[in-house]
C-alpha positions in Angstrom: 214.6 40.1 9.3 214.6 42.8 11.9 214.3 42.2 15.6 213.0 45.1 17.7 212.2 45.4 21.4 210.5 48.8 21.8 207.1 50.1 20.6 208.7 53.2 19.1 211.2 51.2 17.1 208.6 48.8 15.8 206.4 51.6 14.6 209.3 53.3 12.9 210.4 50.1 11.2 206.9 49.4 9.9 206.5 52.9 8.6 209.9 52.7 6.9 209.1 49.4 5.2 205.8 50.7 3.9 207.6 53.6 2.2 210.0 51.2 0.5 207.2 49.2 -1.1 205.9 50.8 -4.2 202.3 49.9 -4.0 199.2 52.0 -3.6 198.1 50.0 -0.5 200.7 48.1 1.5 199.2 45.4 3.8 200.5 44.3 7.2 200.0 40.8 8.5 200.4 40.2 12.2 201.0 36.9 14.1 200.9 37.4 17.9 202.5 34.6 19.8 203.9 33.7 23.3 207.0 32.2 21.6 208.4 28.6 21.8 207.3 28.4 18.2 206.2 25.2 16.5 204.8 24.1 13.2 201.4 25.5 14.1 202.9 29.0 14.5 204.9 28.4 11.3 201.6 27.8 9.4 200.3 31.1 10.6 203.4 32.9 9.4 203.1 31.1 6.0 199.6 32.3 5.6 200.6 35.9 6.6 203.5 35.8 4.1 201.2 34.6 1.3 198.5 37.2 2.0 200.3 40.4 3.1 203.2 42.6 2.1 204.8 43.0 5.6 204.8 40.2 8.2 205.2 41.1 11.8 205.5 38.5 14.5 205.3 39.3 18.2 206.8 37.1 21.0 205.5 38.1 24.4 204.5 35.9 27.3 201.7 38.1 28.6 201.6 38.0 32.4 198.0 39.4 32.8 196.4 36.3 31.1 198.0 33.9 33.6 196.3 33.1 36.9 198.2 33.1 40.3 198.9 29.4 40.2 199.5 29.0 36.5 202.7 28.6 34.6 203.8 32.1 33.7 207.3 31.8 35.2 207.9 28.3 33.8 206.2 28.8 30.4 208.8 27.5 27.8 211.0 30.1 26.2 213.7 29.8 23.6 214.3 33.1 21.8 217.2 31.9 19.6 215.2 29.0 18.3 212.1 31.3 17.8 214.1 33.8 15.7 215.4 30.9 13.5 211.9 29.7 12.8 210.6 33.2 12.1 213.5 33.9 9.6 212.9 30.6 7.9 209.2 31.6 7.3 210.1 34.9 5.9 209.0 37.2 8.7 210.0 40.8 8.2 209.9 42.1 11.8 210.0 40.3 15.1 208.7 42.3 18.1 210.0 41.0 21.5 209.0 43.5 24.1 209.7 43.2 27.8 206.9 43.2 30.4 208.0 46.8 31.3 207.7 47.9 27.7 204.2 46.6 27.4 203.1 47.5 30.9 205.2 50.5 32.1 202.7 51.0 34.9 199.9 49.0 36.4 197.1 48.6 33.9 193.9 50.4 34.8 192.2 49.7 31.5 191.1 46.2 30.4 188.8 44.9 27.7 186.1 42.3 28.6 184.1 40.5 26.0 180.9 39.4 27.7 178.9 36.3 26.7 181.8 34.4 25.1 184.3 34.3 27.9 182.3 32.8 30.8 182.4 29.3 29.4 185.1 26.8 28.4 188.6 28.1 29.3 187.0 31.3 30.6 185.2 29.4 33.3 188.3 27.3 34.2 190.7 30.3 34.1 188.9 33.4 35.5 190.3 36.6 34.1 192.3 34.8 31.4 190.4 36.3 28.4 190.4 39.8 29.9 194.2 39.5 29.8 194.1 38.1 26.2 191.8 40.8 24.8 193.7 43.6 26.6 197.1 42.6 25.3 195.8 41.9 21.8 194.1 45.2 21.6 197.4 46.9 22.7 199.3 44.9 20.1 196.7 45.8 17.4 197.1 49.5 18.3 200.9 49.2 18.2 201.2 47.2 15.0 198.1 48.5 13.2 197.8 45.4 11.0 195.4 44.8 8.2 195.2 41.0 9.0 195.9 39.1 12.2 196.4 35.3 12.1 195.2 33.0 14.9 195.1 29.2 15.1 191.8 27.5 15.6 193.3 25.2 18.3 192.1 27.9 20.7 188.7 28.4 19.0 187.3 30.3 21.9 190.1 32.9 21.5 189.3 33.3 17.8 185.6 33.8 18.6 186.4 36.3 21.4 188.8 38.3 19.4 186.5 38.4 16.4 183.8 39.7 18.6 186.1 42.4 20.1 187.2 43.5 16.7 183.6 43.8 15.5 182.3 45.5 18.6 185.1 48.1 18.7 185.3 48.7 14.9 189.0 47.8 14.8 190.3 48.0 11.2 191.8 44.5 11.2 190.5 41.2 9.8 190.9 38.1 12.0 192.1 35.2 9.9 191.3 31.8 11.6 193.9 29.1 10.5 193.5 25.3 10.7 194.7 23.3 13.7 198.1 21.7 13.0 198.7 18.2 14.4 201.5 15.7 14.8 201.3 12.7 12.6 199.6 10.7 15.3 196.9 13.4 15.7 198.0 15.3 18.8 197.4 19.1 18.3 200.6 21.1 18.3 201.1 23.1 21.5 204.0 24.8 23.2 202.9 23.1 26.4 203.3 19.6 24.9 206.9 19.8 26.0 205.7 19.4 29.6 204.3 15.9 28.9 206.1 12.7 30.0 206.3 10.0 27.4 203.3 8.2 29.0 201.2 11.3 29.2 202.1 12.1 25.6 200.8 8.7 24.6 197.6 9.0 26.7 196.9 12.5 25.3 196.0 11.0 21.9 192.6 10.3 23.4 191.7 13.9 22.6 192.1 13.6 18.8 190.6 10.1 18.9 187.5 11.4 20.7 187.1 14.2 18.2 187.5 11.8 15.3 184.7 9.7 16.9 182.5 12.8 17.0 183.2 13.6 13.3 182.4 10.0 12.4 179.2 9.9 14.5 178.0 13.2 12.9 178.2 11.6 9.5 176.9 8.1 10.3 174.2 9.3 12.8 173.2 12.8 11.7 170.2 12.7 14.1 172.4 12.0 17.1 171.5 14.3 20.1 174.0 16.7 21.6 173.8 14.7 24.9 174.7 11.4 23.1 177.5 13.1 21.2 179.0 14.5 24.5 178.7 11.1 26.1 180.5 9.5 23.2 183.4 11.9 23.4 183.6 11.8 27.2 183.7 8.0 27.3 186.6 7.9 24.8 188.6 10.3 26.9 187.9 8.4 30.1 189.6 5.3 28.6 192.8 7.1 29.3 193.7 6.3 33.0 195.7 9.6 33.5 193.2 11.9 31.8 191.4 14.4 34.1 188.6 16.2 32.3 188.2 19.9 32.8 185.4 20.2 30.3 183.8 18.5 27.3 181.4 21.0 25.8 179.4 21.3 22.6 178.4 24.9 21.8 177.3 26.9 18.8 180.1 28.6 16.9 181.1 31.4 16.9 178.5 32.4 19.4 179.6 29.8 22.0 176.1 29.4 23.2 174.9 26.2 25.1 172.8 23.7 23.2 170.1 21.6 24.8 171.1 18.0 25.4 168.1 16.7 23.6 168.6 18.8 20.5 169.6 16.9 17.4 172.8 17.7 15.5 170.8 18.0 12.3 169.0 21.0 13.7 172.2 23.0 14.1 174.2 24.8 11.5 177.6 25.0 13.2 178.7 23.6 16.5 182.1 23.1 18.1 183.1 20.1 20.3 185.6 21.7 22.7 187.8 19.8 25.2 190.2 20.7 28.0 191.9 17.8 29.7 194.8 17.5 32.2 197.5 14.9 31.8 199.6 15.2 35.0 200.2 18.9 35.5 199.7 19.7 31.8 196.3 21.1 30.7 195.7 20.6 26.9 192.8 21.9 24.8 191.5 20.7 21.5 188.4 21.1 19.4 186.6 20.2 16.2 183.8 22.0 14.3 180.8 20.2 13.0 179.2 22.2 10.3 176.1 21.2 8.5 176.7 20.6 4.8 174.4 22.7 2.7 173.1 20.8 -0.3 172.7 23.0 -3.3 170.0 22.0 -5.8 170.7 22.5 -9.4 167.4 22.8 -11.2 
């Protein structure tokens, strides 16, 4: 495994590896991260390793996606541990640029995906997704991957980046990967380290509420969107320390609002998306509810 810190060196190493692999078409898989890697990230690396010839992992805490009162400075970092995880998962190249390397001068060009970024985390964190799309576009231009792997825990990010790639004709395929969870259901997140033991216990209301939504969708397929939202919200509110940012049910991947009176049976694919604060820690989670198509064999 090679660790590089400059764009020039990264491009040189990728080009060199491509020449060493005797195949007509050598594919590059890319896993962009902000580090402090966990099993969720490891699952992305595994998929990249299984699907592509060269696996590139980036570790970069991107300052332009953080708001002025957010946790950029305190975001957890552990480079030594991250490199050990990456090596274990068979990553070929780890790219760890400095802020100066990625942004040598103030950025005058940003990418904004309209229509998908105004809701959910985009509403709670103004400018966040402009920072995400801009840095990912830069990384795509630097790495030039064939496939890029993203976890569905941030489903809005997956939808936004998929739209960006389609709109700008970027020659990369976004590969959404399943949410990885602890044994008790808590979605893996680098920010889980912020939780106290009490907050960690209370945070299980997120996965419980999503399980209730899944159960209700099967037992009561004619349930309305409003009833489903109320069910999920009530479960979260059982936690005395939970402060709800949002509980939303939207179409996926379009992320369009659905009328409260609309029945779940009328919709092909929706996402139940949550953002809830436990103390100072804001956690997100989600679950897709897809209509099962019945195929008639005549």
